[in-house]
C-alpha positions in Angstrom: -129.1 -62.7 63.6 -126.1 -61.4 61.9 -122.7 -61.4 63.5 -121.3 -58.2 64.8 -117.8 -57.1 63.6 -115.3 -56.6 66.4 -113.2 -54.1 64.5 -113.5 -50.6 65.8 -112.9 -47.7 63.4 -112.9 -44.0 64.0 -115.9 -42.1 62.6 -113.5 -39.9 60.6 -112.0 -42.9 58.9 -115.3 -44.4 58.1 -116.5 -41.1 56.6 -113.4 -40.8 54.5 -113.8 -44.4 53.1 -117.5 -43.8 52.4 -116.7 -40.6 50.6 -114.0 -42.3 48.5 -116.1 -45.4 47.7 -119.1 -43.3 46.5 -117.0 -40.7 44.5 -118.2 -37.8 46.7 -114.8 -36.1 47.1 -115.4 -33.4 44.5 -118.7 -32.4 46.2 -117.1 -32.4 49.6 -114.2 -30.2 48.4 -116.7 -27.7 47.1 -118.4 -27.5 50.5 -115.1 -27.3 52.3 -113.9 -24.5 49.9 -117.0 -22.4 50.8 -116.5 -23.0 54.5 -112.8 -22.0 54.1 -113.7 -18.8 52.2 -116.1 -17.8 55.0 -113.6 -18.6 57.7 -110.6 -16.9 56.1 -112.4 -13.8 54.7 -114.6 -12.9 57.6 -118.1 -11.6 57.9 -117.4 -8.3 56.1 -116.3 -10.0 52.9 -118.8 -12.8 53.1 -121.7 -10.4 53.3 -120.7 -9.2 49.8 -120.2 -12.7 48.4 -122.9 -14.1 46.2 -121.3 -17.4 45.1 -118.2 -19.4 45.7 -117.5 -22.0 43.1 -114.6 -24.4 42.3 -114.0 -25.4 38.7 -110.9 -27.2 37.5 -108.5 -25.6 40.1 -110.1 -22.2 39.5 -111.9 -20.6 42.4 -114.7 -18.3 41.1 -116.0 -15.7 43.6 -119.0 -13.6 42.7 -119.1 -10.4 44.6 -121.7 -7.7 44.8 -119.2 -4.9 45.5 -116.9 -3.6 42.7 -114.8 -1.8 45.3 -114.3 -5.0 47.3 -113.5 -6.9 44.1 -110.8 -4.4 43.3 -109.3 -4.6 46.8 -109.2 -8.4 46.8 -107.7 -8.5 43.3 -104.5 -7.0 44.8 -104.1 -10.0 47.1 -105.1 -12.9 44.8 -101.9 -14.9 45.4 -102.2 -14.5 49.1 -105.8 -15.7 49.0 -104.9 -18.7 46.9 -102.2 -19.6 49.3 -104.4 -19.2 52.4 -107.2 -21.3 50.8 -104.8 -24.1 49.9 -103.3 -24.1 53.4 -106.7 -24.3 54.9 -107.7 -27.2 52.7 -104.4 -29.1 53.2 -103.7 -29.6 49.5 -103.3 -27.5 46.4 -106.9 -27.3 45.1 -106.8 -23.8 43.8 -104.3 -22.4 41.3 -106.3 -19.5 39.9 -108.7 -17.0 41.4 -111.4 -15.2 39.5 -113.3 -12.3 41.1 -116.5 -11.5 39.2 
């Protein structure tokens, strides 16, 4: 039988090291960005959102409502700031509403 390690690690620490070792951080960031968008924008905006995509520090949001797209365009800087604060690092520098 194999010997058991006596070191105890927090699950969060183990997950972080697994993600880092297997180069999964980009994929995890994309999932977290989608969750942050839903959390910050609320159900009203999310119901008109078709796709949330992160490409090279550009957050691309596909919306089904041209009126909502116009309204959100006035607060792009605020949205970028809120997303970066939610993520805990500066992942987004540009926001495209399409």
